[in-house]
OpenMM code with the backbone's topology and positions (N, CA, C; nanometers):
from openmm import Vec3, app, unit

residues = "UNK UNK UNK UNK UNK UNK UNK UNK UNK UNK UNK UNK UNK UNK UNK UNK UNK UNK UNK UNK UNK UNK UNK UNK UNK UNK UNK UNK UNK UNK UNK UNK UNK UNK UNK UNK UNK UNK UNK UNK UNK UNK UNK UNK UNK UNK UNK UNK UNK UNK UNK UNK UNK UNK UNK UNK UNK UNK UNK UNK UNK UNK UNK UNK UNK UNK UNK UNK UNK UNK UNK UNK UNK UNK UNK UNK UNK UNK UNK UNK UNK UNK UNK UNK UNK UNK UNK UNK UNK UNK UNK UNK UNK UNK UNK UNK UNK UNK UNK UNK UNK UNK UNK UNK UNK UNK UNK UNK UNK UNK UNK UNK UNK UNK UNK UNK UNK UNK UNK UNK UNK UNK UNK UNK UNK UNK UNK UNK UNK UNK UNK UNK UNK UNK UNK UNK UNK UNK UNK UNK UNK UNK UNK UNK UNK UNK UNK UNK UNK UNK UNK UNK UNK UNK UNK UNK UNK UNK UNK UNK UNK UNK UNK".split()
positions = [
    Vec3(-2.3340, -0.8743, 0.9207),
    Vec3(-2.2423, -0.8765, 1.0016),
    Vec3(-2.3301, -0.7038, 1.1314),
    Vec3(-2.3064, -0.8193, 1.2180),
    Vec3(-2.3931, -0.6458, 1.2922),
    Vec3(-2.2391, -0.5541, 1.4296),
    Vec3(-2.2920, -0.4214, 1.3761),
    Vec3(-2.2280, -0.3393, 1.4824),
    Vec3(-2.0925, -0.3445, 1.3266),
    Vec3(-2.1092, -0.3297, 1.2017),
    Vec3(-2.0045, -0.3339, 1.0934),
    Vec3(-2.0043, -0.1873, 1.0155),
    Vec3(-1.9478, -0.1302, 1.0259),
    Vec3(-1.8753, 0.0012, 0.9941),
    Vec3(-1.7551, 0.0183, 0.8274),
    Vec3(-1.8326, 0.0216, 0.7337),
    Vec3(-1.8147, -0.0113, 0.5942),
    Vec3(-1.6928, 0.1439, 0.5196),
    Vec3(-1.5869, 0.1561, 0.4739),
    Vec3(-1.5675, 0.2295, 0.3571),
    Vec3(-1.5235, 0.1822, 0.2789),
    Vec3(-1.5494, 0.3155, 0.1293),
    Vec3(-1.4820, 0.2460, 0.0207),
    Vec3(-1.2768, 0.2771, -0.0003),
    Vec3(-1.2182, 0.1554, 0.0042),
    Vec3(-1.0691, 0.2095, -0.0899),
    Vec3(-1.0206, 0.2253, -0.2246),
    Vec3(-0.9480, 0.2287, -0.1900),
    Vec3(-0.8446, 0.2356, -0.3914),
    Vec3(-0.9334, 0.0755, -0.4418),
    Vec3(-0.9004, -0.0517, -0.3817),
    Vec3(-0.9531, -0.1268, -0.4333),
    Vec3(-1.0492, -0.2355, -0.3750),
    Vec3(-1.1437, -0.1272, -0.3098),
    Vec3(-1.2523, -0.2376, -0.2653),
    Vec3(-1.3239, -0.1737, -0.1789),
    Vec3(-1.3305, -0.2693, -0.0051),
    Vec3(-1.3539, -0.1800, 0.1273),
    Vec3(-1.2787, -0.2469, 0.2142),
    Vec3(-1.3394, -0.1833, 0.3048),
    Vec3(-1.2773, -0.1625, 0.4363),
    Vec3(-1.4044, -0.1596, 0.5779),
    Vec3(-1.3769, -0.3051, 0.5874),
    Vec3(-1.4906, -0.3559, 0.7147),
    Vec3(-1.4828, -0.3205, 0.8495),
    Vec3(-1.4731, -0.2200, 0.9173),
    Vec3(-1.4424, -0.1859, 1.1123),
    Vec3(-1.5530, -0.3082, 1.1349),
    Vec3(-1.5172, -0.3900, 1.2372),
    Vec3(-1.5773, -0.4629, 1.3031),
    Vec3(-1.5386, -0.4688, 1.4513),
    Vec3(-1.5880, -0.4829, 1.4885),
    Vec3(-1.5417, -0.4474, 1.6894),
    Vec3(-1.4681, -0.5010, 1.6877),
    Vec3(-1.4101, -0.6370, 1.6201),
    Vec3(-1.2669, -0.7346, 1.6728),
    Vec3(-1.2049, -0.7335, 1.6066),
    Vec3(-1.2024, -0.6775, 1.4971),
    Vec3(-1.1037, -0.6473, 1.3504),
    Vec3(-1.1332, -0.5765, 1.2289),
    Vec3(-1.0137, -0.5252, 1.1289),
    Vec3(-1.0576, -0.4872, 0.9953),
    Vec3(-1.0227, -0.5961, 0.9512),
    Vec3(-1.1622, -0.6258, 0.8268),
    Vec3(-1.1200, -0.6783, 0.6874),
    Vec3(-1.1754, -0.5764, 0.5764),
    Vec3(-1.1119, -0.6365, 0.4985),
    Vec3(-1.0281, -0.5264, 0.3675),
    Vec3(-1.0217, -0.6148, 0.2847),
    Vec3(-1.1945, -0.6164, 0.1731),
    Vec3(-1.1795, -0.6714, 0.0931),
    Vec3(-1.1817, -0.6231, -0.0501),
    Vec3(-1.1466, -0.6674, -0.1494),
    Vec3(-1.1244, -0.6232, -0.3449),
    Vec3(-1.2588, -0.6590, -0.3437),
    Vec3(-1.2554, -0.5309, -0.4238),
    Vec3(-1.4023, -0.5927, -0.5746),
    Vec3(-1.3370, -0.5051, -0.7074),
    Vec3(-1.4661, -0.5228, -0.7714),
    Vec3(-1.3992, -0.4620, -0.8759),
    Vec3(-1.2688, -0.4718, -0.9488),
    Vec3(-1.2645, -0.4292, -1.0705),
    Vec3(-1.1636, -0.5348, -1.1448),
    Vec3(-1.0253, -0.4114, -1.0792),
    Vec3(-0.9875, -0.3608, -1.0733),
    Vec3(-0.9051, -0.2518, -0.9943),
    Vec3(-0.8644, -0.3857, -0.8750),
    Vec3(-0.9648, -0.4382, -0.8166),
    Vec3(-0.9309, -0.5050, -0.6672),
    Vec3(-0.8686, -0.6801, -0.7348),
    Vec3(-0.9520, -0.6957, -0.8549),
    Vec3(-0.8947, -0.8798, -0.8895),
    Vec3(-0.8124, -0.8556, -0.9723),
    Vec3(-0.7214, -0.6868, -1.0216),
    Vec3(-0.5866, -0.7393, -1.0886),
    Vec3(-0.5505, -0.7486, -0.9424),
    Vec3(-0.5531, -0.6916, -0.7990),
    Vec3(-0.4680, -0.6219, -0.7115),
    Vec3(-0.4230, -0.8087, -0.6171),
    Vec3(-0.5606, -0.8756, -0.6783),
    Vec3(-0.5573, -0.9928, -0.5887),
    Vec3(-0.4009, -1.0966, -0.6400),
    Vec3(-0.4692, -1.0693, -0.7911),
    Vec3(-0.3526, -1.1668, -0.8820),
    Vec3(-0.2493, -1.0629, -0.8294),
    Vec3(-0.2268, -1.0002, -0.8598),
    Vec3(-0.0467, -0.9023, -0.8472),
    Vec3(-0.0005, -0.9284, -0.6906),
    Vec3(-0.0740, -0.8826, -0.6174),
    Vec3(-0.0332, -0.9640, -0.4785),
    Vec3(-0.0686, -1.0201, -0.4147),
    Vec3(-0.2300, -1.0959, -0.4070),
    Vec3(-0.1896, -1.1626, -0.2982),
    Vec3(-0.2654, -1.1873, -0.1590),
    Vec3(-0.2057, -1.2140, -0.0985),
    Vec3(-0.2313, -1.2128, 0.0949),
    Vec3(-0.0974, -1.1590, 0.1749),
    Vec3(-0.0248, -1.1518, 0.0381),
    Vec3(0.1727, -1.0573, 0.0766),
    Vec3(0.1963, -0.9728, -0.0372),
    Vec3(0.2843, -0.9588, -0.0211),
    Vec3(0.3339, -0.8570, -0.1386),
    Vec3(0.4961, -0.9485, -0.1304),
    Vec3(0.5160, -1.0358, -0.0836),
    Vec3(0.6543, -1.0968, -0.1819),
    Vec3(0.6258, -1.0946, -0.3473),
    Vec3(0.5648, -1.1478, -0.4063),
    Vec3(0.5374, -1.1987, -0.5436),
    Vec3(0.6123, -1.0041, -0.6275),
    Vec3(0.5303, -0.9109, -0.6012),
    Vec3(0.5693, -0.8197, -0.6381),
    Vec3(0.6951, -0.7457, -0.6710),
    Vec3(0.7409, -0.7255, -0.4934),
    Vec3(0.9762, -0.7336, -0.4614),
    Vec3(0.9637, -0.8175, -0.5493),
    Vec3(0.9509, -0.9320, -0.5784),
    Vec3(1.0033, -1.0544, -0.6597),
    Vec3(1.0459, -0.9446, -0.8783),
    Vec3(0.9549, -0.9176, -0.8179),
    Vec3(0.9493, -0.8739, -0.9999),
    Vec3(0.9777, -0.7075, -0.9656),
    Vec3(0.9340, -0.6043, -0.8852),
    Vec3(1.0394, -0.5442, -0.8696),
    Vec3(1.1848, -0.5298, -0.9132),
    Vec3(1.2479, -0.6723, -0.7835),
    Vec3(1.3786, -0.6787, -0.7485),
    Vec3(1.3881, -0.7191, -0.9618),
    Vec3(1.3809, -0.7969, -1.0098),
    Vec3(1.4299, -0.8264, -1.1776),
    Vec3(1.3952, -0.7142, -1.2028),
    Vec3(1.2513, -0.6386, -1.2410),
    Vec3(1.3131, -0.4906, -1.3520),
    Vec3(1.4421, -0.4304, -1.3127),
    Vec3(1.4463, -0.3869, -1.1348),
    Vec3(1.5632, -0.3077, -1.0563),
    Vec3(1.6734, -0.4071, -1.1476),
    Vec3(1.7029, -0.5750, -1.1576),
    Vec3(1.7940, -0.5841, -1.2294),
    Vec3(1.8210, -0.6338, -1.3222),
    Vec3(1.7277, -0.5621, -1.4272),
    Vec3(1.7328, -0.5620, -1.5974),
    Vec3(1.8204, -0.4552, -1.6281),
    Vec3(1.7280, -0.3054, -1.5202),
    Vec3(1.7643, -0.1629, -1.5669),
    Vec3(1.9127, -0.1301, -1.5397),
    Vec3(1.9551, -0.2116, -1.3941),
    Vec3(2.1220, -0.2411, -1.3573),
    Vec3(2.1772, -0.2738, -1.5087),
    Vec3(2.1881, -0.3962, -1.5852),
    Vec3(2.2248, -0.4769, -1.6395),
    Vec3(2.2460, -0.3713, -1.7685),
    Vec3(2.0824, -0.2893, -1.8512),
    Vec3(2.1156, -0.2233, -1.8993),
    Vec3(2.1394, -0.0879, -1.9093),
    Vec3(2.1982, -0.0388, -1.7955),
    Vec3(2.2684, 0.0816, -1.7468),
    Vec3(2.4014, 0.0850, -1.7443),
    Vec3(2.4637, -0.0795, -1.7266),
    Vec3(2.5964, -0.0552, -1.7122),
    Vec3(2.6506, -0.1244, -1.9176),
    Vec3(2.5424, -0.2162, -1.9877),
    Vec3(2.5326, -0.2048, -2.1033),
    Vec3(2.5518, -0.0628, -2.1573),
    Vec3(2.4949, 0.0000, -2.1541),
    Vec3(2.4325, 0.1699, -2.2288),
    Vec3(2.5465, 0.1890, -2.2393),
    Vec3(2.6371, 0.2215, -2.0436),
    Vec3(2.7439, 0.2910, -1.9961),
    Vec3(2.8553, 0.2247, -2.0648),
    Vec3(2.8869, 0.1199, -2.1127),
    Vec3(2.9931, 0.0549, -2.1734),
    Vec3(2.9712, 0.0864, -2.3662),
    Vec3(2.8880, 0.1499, -2.4050),
    Vec3(2.8436, 0.1319, -2.5403),
    Vec3(2.8413, 0.3321, -2.5545),
    Vec3(2.8901, 0.3791, -2.4710),
    Vec3(2.9587, 0.5291, -2.4946),
    Vec3(2.8242, 0.5721, -2.4304),
    Vec3(2.6542, 0.5139, -2.4058),
    Vec3(2.4831, 0.5986, -2.4018),
    Vec3(2.5091, 0.6005, -2.2967),
    Vec3(2.5991, 0.7592, -2.2577),
    Vec3(2.6000, 0.8032, -2.1188),
    Vec3(2.4158, 0.8046, -2.0761),
    Vec3(2.3950, 0.9089, -2.0782),
    Vec3(2.2490, 1.0160, -2.0770),
    Vec3(2.1462, 0.8571, -2.0000),
    Vec3(2.1652, 0.7517, -2.1105),
    Vec3(2.0378, 0.6729, -2.0866),
    Vec3(2.0590, 0.5571, -1.9792),
    Vec3(2.2156, 0.5926, -1.9619),
    Vec3(2.2202, 0.4982, -1.8677),
    Vec3(2.1888, 0.5522, -1.7454),
    Vec3(2.2742, 0.6827, -1.6947),
    Vec3(2.2315, 0.7091, -1.6217),
    Vec3(2.0738, 0.7071, -1.5885),
    Vec3(1.9968, 0.7070, -1.7040),
    Vec3(1.8425, 0.7060, -1.6565),
    Vec3(1.7828, 0.6030, -1.5837),
    Vec3(1.7984, 0.5054, -1.6583),
    Vec3(1.8122, 0.3612, -1.5992),
    Vec3(1.8816, 0.3481, -1.4373),
    Vec3(2.0168, 0.3972, -1.4407),
    Vec3(2.0287, 0.3983, -1.2905),
    Vec3(1.9595, 0.4900, -1.1979),
    Vec3(1.8621, 0.5558, -1.2193),
    Vec3(1.8479, 0.6426, -1.1164),
    Vec3(1.6730, 0.5280, -1.0904),
    Vec3(1.6337, 0.4893, -1.2202),
    Vec3(1.4784, 0.4492, -1.2395),
    Vec3(1.5004, 0.2933, -1.1055),
    Vec3(1.6352, 0.2286, -1.1815),
    Vec3(1.6268, 0.1147, -1.0539),
    Vec3(1.6741, 0.1724, -0.9337),
    Vec3(1.7557, 0.2849, -0.8805),
    Vec3(1.8206, 0.2790, -0.7581),
    Vec3(1.6205, 0.3239, -0.6451),
    Vec3(1.5814, 0.4133, -0.7847),
    Vec3(1.4645, 0.4297, -0.7648),
    Vec3(1.3546, 0.2929, -0.7069),
    Vec3(1.3773, 0.1533, -0.7811),
    Vec3(1.2797, 0.0373, -0.7477),
    Vec3(1.3334, -0.0432, -0.6184),
    Vec3(1.4695, 0.0094, -0.5806),
    Vec3(1.5694, -0.0948, -0.5295),
    Vec3(1.4595, 0.0119, -0.3712),
    Vec3(1.4973, 0.1194, -0.3662),
    Vec3(1.4814, 0.2246, -0.2287),
    Vec3(1.3084, 0.1686, -0.2484),
    Vec3(1.1888, 0.1547, -0.2758),
    Vec3(1.1235, 0.1402, -0.2794),
    Vec3(1.0809, -0.0351, -0.2494),
    Vec3(1.1812, -0.1417, -0.2667),
    Vec3(1.2040, -0.2234, -0.2438),
    Vec3(1.1762, -0.2867, -0.0909),
    Vec3(1.2847, -0.1708, -0.0013),
    Vec3(1.3723, -0.1794, 0.1099),
    Vec3(1.2729, -0.1229, 0.2116),
    Vec3(1.2461, -0.0291, 0.1555),
    Vec3(1.1387, 0.0661, 0.2147),
    Vec3(0.9717, -0.0566, 0.2726),
    Vec3(0.9707, -0.0996, 0.1507),
    Vec3(0.8228, -0.2169, 0.1070),
    Vec3(0.8533, -0.3643, 0.2373),
    Vec3(0.9733, -0.3367, 0.1985),
    Vec3(1.0206, -0.5060, 0.3008),
    Vec3(0.8814, -0.5008, 0.4499),
    Vec3(0.8603, -0.4425, 0.5048),
    Vec3(0.8158, -0.4248, 0.6358),
    Vec3(0.6540, -0.4075, 0.6759),
    Vec3(0.6103, -0.3709, 0.5618),
    Vec3(0.4718, -0.3791, 0.4660),
    Vec3(0.3758, -0.5319, 0.4498),
    Vec3(0.2502, -0.5248, 0.5195),
    Vec3(0.1870, -0.6389, 0.4541),
    Vec3(0.0525, -0.5927, 0.4013),
    Vec3(0.0490, -0.7652, 0.3141),
    Vec3(-0.0981, -0.7167, 0.2667),
    Vec3(-0.2232, -0.8127, 0.3322),
    Vec3(-0.1971, -0.8419, 0.4337),
    Vec3(-0.2997, -0.9032, 0.4757),
    Vec3(-0.4202, -0.9058, 0.4746),
    Vec3(-0.5604, -0.9136, 0.4548),
    Vec3(-0.6639, -0.8266, 0.4354),
    Vec3(-0.7762, -0.8474, 0.5655),
    Vec3(-0.6725, -0.9399, 0.6972),
    Vec3(-0.7898, -0.9462, 0.8616),
    Vec3(-0.6712, -0.9284, 0.9144),
    Vec3(-0.7185, -0.7710, 1.0156),
    Vec3(-0.6306, -0.7474, 1.1159),
    Vec3(-0.7082, -0.7165, 1.2605),
    Vec3(-0.6835, -0.8244, 1.3321),
    Vec3(-0.6873, -0.8087, 1.4725),
    Vec3(-0.6998, -0.6630, 1.5394),
    Vec3(-0.7809, -0.6320, 1.6305),
    Vec3(-0.7643, -0.4847, 1.6431),
    Vec3(-0.6924, -0.4949, 1.8034),
    Vec3(-0.6719, -0.5809, 1.8359),
    Vec3(-0.5688, -0.5954, 1.8921),
    Vec3(-0.4442, -0.6261, 1.9151),
    Vec3(-0.4630, -0.6689, 1.8148),
    Vec3(-0.3258, -0.6421, 1.7626),
    Vec3(-0.2323, -0.5263, 1.6763),
    Vec3(-0.3610, -0.4538, 1.6995),
    Vec3(-0.3150, -0.2492, 1.6096),
    Vec3(-0.1964, -0.2113, 1.7925),
    Vec3(-0.1007, -0.1911, 1.6868),
    Vec3(-0.0533, -0.0487, 1.7754),
    Vec3(-0.0714, 0.0517, 1.7278),
    Vec3(-0.0438, 0.1396, 1.6349),
    Vec3(-0.1364, 0.2165, 1.6244),
    Vec3(-0.2123, 0.2565, 1.4712),
    Vec3(-0.2414, 0.3956, 1.4720),
    Vec3(-0.3177, 0.3733, 1.2935),
    Vec3(-0.2852, 0.5710, 1.2897),
    Vec3(-0.2136, 0.5880, 1.1749),
    Vec3(-0.1963, 0.7090, 1.1259),
    Vec3(-0.2912, 0.7336, 1.0602),
    Vec3(-0.3107, 0.8491, 0.9752),
    Vec3(-0.3787, 0.9327, 0.8814),
    Vec3(-0.2562, 1.0346, 0.8117),
    Vec3(-0.2306, 0.9144, 0.6337),
    Vec3(-0.1917, 1.0487, 0.5966),
    Vec3(-0.2650, 1.1033, 0.4554),
    Vec3(-0.2416, 1.2605, 0.4489),
    Vec3(-0.3440, 1.2941, 0.3997),
    Vec3(-0.2643, 1.2871, 0.1702),
    Vec3(-0.3149, 1.3456, 0.1155),
    Vec3(-0.2716, 1.3127, 0.0004),
    Vec3(-0.2189, 1.4619, -0.0357),
    Vec3(-0.1489, 1.3952, -0.0545),
    Vec3(-0.0424, 1.5514, -0.2389),
    Vec3(-0.1204, 1.5526, -0.3316),
    Vec3(-0.1736, 1.6336, -0.3357),
    Vec3(-0.2446, 1.6841, -0.4714),
    Vec3(-0.1609, 1.6057, -0.6161),
    Vec3(-0.2091, 1.5215, -0.6649),
    Vec3(-0.1313, 1.4777, -0.8136),
    Vec3(-0.0107, 1.3807, -0.7978),
    Vec3(-0.0051, 1.4027, -0.6301),
    Vec3(0.0592, 1.2639, -0.5720),
    Vec3(0.0849, 1.1516, -0.5635),
    Vec3(0.0058, 1.1258, -0.4769),
    Vec3(0.0197, 1.0682, -0.3455),
    Vec3(-0.1521, 1.0312, -0.3306),
    Vec3(-0.2108, 0.9345, -0.3062),
    Vec3(-0.3180, 0.9280, -0.2373),
    Vec3(-0.3925, 0.9584, -0.1278),
    Vec3(-0.4305, 0.9620, -0.0077),
    Vec3(-0.5020, 0.9281, 0.1340),
    Vec3(-0.4885, 0.8393, 0.1153),
    Vec3(-0.4323, 0.8090, 0.2898),
    Vec3(-0.4057, 0.6619, 0.3335),
    Vec3(-0.4314, 0.6412, 0.4673),
    Vec3(-0.4467, 0.4988, 0.5287),
    Vec3(-0.4224, 0.5071, 0.7053),
    Vec3(-0.3098, 0.4121, 0.7032),
    Vec3(-0.2432, 0.4239, 0.7718),
    Vec3(-0.0906, 0.3058, 0.7994),
    Vec3(-0.1420, 0.3139, 0.8875),
    Vec3(-0.1530, 0.1544, 0.8845),
    Vec3(-0.1246, 0.0968, 1.0170),
    Vec3(-0.0757, -0.0137, 1.0622),
    Vec3(0.0181, 0.0166, 1.1943),
    Vec3(0.0973, -0.0741, 1.2692),
    Vec3(0.0070, -0.2064, 1.3579),
    Vec3(0.0887, -0.3095, 1.2912),
    Vec3(0.0352, -0.4231, 1.3473),
    Vec3(0.0801, -0.5338, 1.4124),
    Vec3(0.0337, -0.5931, 1.4939),
    Vec3(0.1913, -0.7366, 1.5379),
    Vec3(0.1362, -0.8397, 1.4547),
    Vec3(0.1145, -0.9173, 1.4009),
    Vec3(0.1642, -1.0637, 1.3369),
    Vec3(0.1399, -1.1265, 1.4079),
    Vec3(0.0982, -1.2920, 1.3450),
    Vec3(0.0926, -1.3254, 1.4649),
    Vec3(0.2986, -1.3770, 1.5006),
    Vec3(0.3498, -1.4256, 1.3859),
    Vec3(0.5004, -1.4454, 1.4676),
    Vec3(0.5781, -1.3066, 1.5407),
    Vec3(0.4843, -1.2241, 1.5684),
    Vec3(0.5347, -1.1597, 1.6841),
    Vec3(0.6200, -1.0279, 1.6075),
    Vec3(0.6244, -1.0322, 1.4671),
    Vec3(0.6737, -0.8548, 1.3772),
    Vec3(0.5408, -0.8312, 1.3620),
    Vec3(0.6602, -0.6917, 1.3454),
    Vec3(0.5004, -0.5605, 1.3714),
    Vec3(0.5697, -0.4882, 1.1993),
    Vec3(0.4731, -0.4976, 1.1607),
    Vec3(0.4143, -0.5086, 0.9573),
    Vec3(0.3208, -0.3564, 1.0011),
    Vec3(0.3309, -0.3486, 0.8385),
    Vec3(0.1757, -0.2416, 0.8656),
    Vec3(0.1436, -0.2463, 0.7389),
    Vec3(0.0601, -0.2119, 0.7833),
    Vec3(-0.0878, -0.2437, 0.6445),
    Vec3(-0.1312, -0.0934, 0.5617),
    Vec3(-0.1523, -0.1045, 0.4283),
    Vec3(-0.1480, 0.0367, 0.4102),
    Vec3(-0.3402, 0.0439, 0.3715),
    Vec3(-0.3984, 0.1125, 0.3658),
    Vec3(-0.5336, 0.1423, 0.3370),
    Vec3(-0.5451, 0.2567, 0.2711),
    Vec3(-0.5224, 0.2396, 0.0932),
    Vec3(-0.5563, 0.3065, -0.0662),
    Vec3(-0.6958, 0.3701, -0.0062),
    Vec3(-0.7331, 0.5315, -0.0134),
    Vec3(-0.8644, 0.5467, -0.0214),
    Vec3(-0.8121, 0.5684, -0.1693),
    Vec3(-0.9911, 0.6075, -0.1921),
    Vec3(-0.9668, 0.6340, -0.3491),
    Vec3(-0.9407, 0.7677, -0.3568),
    Vec3(-0.8864, 0.8286, -0.5151),
    Vec3(-0.8123, 0.9188, -0.5479),
    Vec3(-0.9345, 1.0119, -0.5656),
    Vec3(-0.8820, 1.1022, -0.5724),
    Vec3(-0.9888, 1.2854, -0.6702),
    Vec3(-1.0912, 1.2488, -0.8161),
    Vec3(-1.0736, 1.1372, -0.8923),
    Vec3(-1.1478, 1.0679, -0.9676),
    Vec3(-1.2616, 1.0237, -0.9328),
    Vec3(-1.2388, 0.9725, -0.8130),
    Vec3(-1.3752, 0.8560, -0.7915),
    Vec3(-1.4448, 0.9242, -0.6236),
    Vec3(-1.4455, 1.0212, -0.6950),
    Vec3(-1.5355, 1.0750, -0.5509),
    Vec3(-1.4143, 1.0591, -0.3725),
    Vec3(-1.3076, 1.0556, -0.4341),
    Vec3(-1.2378, 1.0324, -0.3017),
    Vec3(-1.1914, 1.1423, -0.2015),
    Vec3(-1.2100, 1.2816, -0.2376),
    Vec3(-1.2575, 1.3798, -0.1087),
    Vec3(-1.3812, 1.3565, -0.0049),
    Vec3(-1.5052, 1.2733, -0.0407),
    Vec3(-1.6221, 1.2653, -0.0248),
    Vec3(-1.5638, 1.1434, 0.1083),
    Vec3(-1.5368, 1.1107, 0.0279),
    Vec3(-1.4933, 0.8948, 0.0922),
    Vec3(-1.3826, 0.9182, 0.2137),
    Vec3(-1.2518, 0.9873, 0.1247),
    Vec3(-1.2269, 0.9627, 0.3059),
    Vec3(-1.2520, 1.0337, 0.4242),
    Vec3(-1.3302, 1.1393, 0.3555),
    Vec3(-1.3813, 1.2559, 0.4956),
    Vec3(-1.4717, 1.1434, 0.5762),
    Vec3(-1.5107, 1.0750, 0.5490),
    Vec3(-1.6515, 0.8954, 0.5341),
    Vec3(-1.4792, 0.8417, 0.6467),
    Vec3(-1.4081, 0.8459, 0.5986),
    Vec3(-1.3413, 0.7306, 0.6635),
    Vec3(-1.2695, 0.7615, 0.8172),
    Vec3(-1.2336, 0.9101, 0.7696),
    Vec3(-1.1609, 0.9622, 0.8729),
    Vec3(-1.2450, 0.9543, 0.9935),
    Vec3(-1.3913, 0.9797, 0.9376),
    Vec3(-1.5308, 0.9553, 1.0676),
    Vec3(-1.5430, 0.8759, 1.1407),
    Vec3(-1.5331, 0.7959, 1.0737),
    Vec3(-1.5369, 0.6375, 1.0909),
    Vec3(-1.4211, 0.5882, 1.2064),
    Vec3(-1.2972, 0.5918, 1.1131),
    Vec3(-1.1610, 0.5662, 1.2357),
    Vec3(-1.1840, 0.6129, 1.3543),
    Vec3(-1.2329, 0.7716, 1.3859),
    Vec3(-1.2397, 0.8845, 1.4581),
    Vec3(-1.3175, 0.7876, 1.5448),
    Vec3(-1.4250, 0.7343, 1.4916),
    Vec3(-1.5639, 0.6832, 1.5508),
    Vec3(-1.5541, 0.5420, 1.6377),
    Vec3(-1.4502, 0.4932, 1.5508),
    Vec3(-1.4155, 0.3364, 1.6910),
    Vec3(-1.2861, 0.3536, 1.7072),
    Vec3(-1.2635, 0.4598, 1.7393),
    Vec3(-1.1194, 0.5106, 1.8190),
    Vec3(-1.0178, 0.4619, 1.7414),
    Vec3(-0.9907, 0.4613, 1.6620),
    Vec3(-0.8527, 0.3887, 1.5683),
    Vec3(-0.8097, 0.5115, 1.5589),
    Vec3(-0.8377, 0.5825, 1.5615),
    Vec3(-0.7534, 0.7256, 1.4981),
    Vec3(-0.8237, 0.8789, 1.6070),
    Vec3(-0.6936, 0.9541, 1.6729),
    Vec3(-0.7315, 1.0621, 1.7901),
    Vec3(-0.7125, 1.1630, 1.7385),
    Vec3(-0.6899, 1.2595, 1.5504),
    Vec3(-0.6719, 1.3557, 1.5664),
    Vec3(-0.7155, 1.4323, 1.5390),
] * unit.nanometer
topology = app.Topology()
chain = topology.addChain("A")
for resn in residues:
    res = topology.addResidue(resn, chain)
    for name in ("N", "CA", "C"):
        topology.addAtom(name, app.Element.getBySymbol(name[0]), res)
């Protein structure tokens, strides 16, 4: 592909073309992501919903048995999952984003030991809805700092971000 600029992501590669951004999955992590997430995040949100329902039931059951500390832990974990579900509803796992549909691209720096560096792309889907696509960058165990610098440089070069 001519004029292609590529950088590594957590699960594969991001290819920046003149008219679109294509995310490909590669290796073991990419194959697992293909199976669990696919092209949308509905499947993973259903799994989280089932898990949080089970945890709420377990919290209620433990509370009735007088096991208050474990029921509080189940409740906290369940509420955390429910929060994650609602914040993820506007996310997308689409592998192709048309550059003309991109509204904004933001870079979020990693919090050491807690989060990864990532790009958040706000774009318009075919149906007119605004969605967010996260591009997770490699972690510190896989040369993440160097790859992150390269990714930022390419995004600036392509005028997708202007930090």
